[in-house]
N, C-alpha and C positions, 0 to 999 in steps of 0.2 A: 167470308170467313177467313180468318188467319190460317197459314199453313206452312210447315217446315219441310223441306226437301233435303235428303242427304246425298251426297256423291263423293267420288273419290275413292272409293274402295277398289280392290283388286288382288291379284296374286302377285305376292313377293316372298323372296326367299329369307330366310332368318338372316337377321342383322341387318336387312334392309330398312327403307323408310317410306312413308305413305303419309299424305296429308288429306284429311277429310274435310268437307265443306258442309255447312248448314245454311241454307238459303231461305230467309223469310218472306212472306209475301206482305208483312208490313213491318214498321219500326217496333219491334218487341223487346230487343235486346238491352235497350236503355232502360227499360223498366221492369225487367224480369230477371231473377236469378236463372241462370240455364245450366244445363249440363250435358255432356255426353255419357250415353250408356251402352252397353252392349248384351248380346245375349248369345251364348254358344249352345251348340246342341245338347239337349238333356240338362242344361242349367237354367237358373232364372236370369232374369235381367238384372244387371248391376250397374251402378254409377261407377264410372271410371274417371271422371273430371268434371268439376264443376267450377262455374264462374258467377259471381254476385254481382249485382248492379255497380257496386262501388269498385269493381275489378279483382277483387279477391280471388284467389284459385285455391282449389284443393284437388287432390288425387288420390286414388285407390293405392294402397301400397304395393301393388303389383305391377304398378305402371309409372310410379313416382320416379323421377329423374329420366325417364324416356319418353314421355308424352308432355305436350304442352298445349293447353287450350287458350284460345284466344278470340276476339271476335272484333268486327269493325262496324260499328253501329251505323255509319253513313252508307255502308254497303248492304246493311242489313244481313250480313253474313257472319256466322261463326265457323272457327276452325279447330281441328285438332291435328296436331303435327305428332306423327307416331315415329320414332326413331330406335334403331337397336330391336326391332320386332322379333319377336318369339313365336313358335307354333302355339303356345297358350294363349296368344292374341287373337287367334282366329275366331271370329264371331260376326255376327251382323250388328253394326253400330248404328245407333238412333241418337237423335238429339230432341230435346224437349225441355220444357221448363222445368224447375225443381218443385214448384208448388202449383197446384190446380193445372195440371199438365193436359196438355191438347190431346187429340187422338193421335197415336202412334202411326208414323208413316211406314213406308216400305223399308226404310234403312238402308245401308249400303253394307255389302259383304266385304270382308277383309279376311283374307286366306294366306297364312304363312307357313310355307313349306320348310321341311327340316333339310 
């Protein structure tokens, strides 16, 4: 079965940067629209960035201009470059398909201090 594993989270000061990685067990990024999601304590999971099979990207208004989603199909890896981080970005970040989602993984914790 296909799996997605997130990594790269950590503790960073406001204004800092972090790059998250999403590794797939198979070549799925070339045939599936993908997204990065996050869930903060007490809040629902939300889509923060998406990338289509064709390479089009979209971002939540709260992260637009600060985050960049990308993928490397040959490496079966997707990335989320996060710059100018804010405390409001603190959450567990997950990757998944946009449609017919796989089981949610453990995610990776991102904590931005003031």
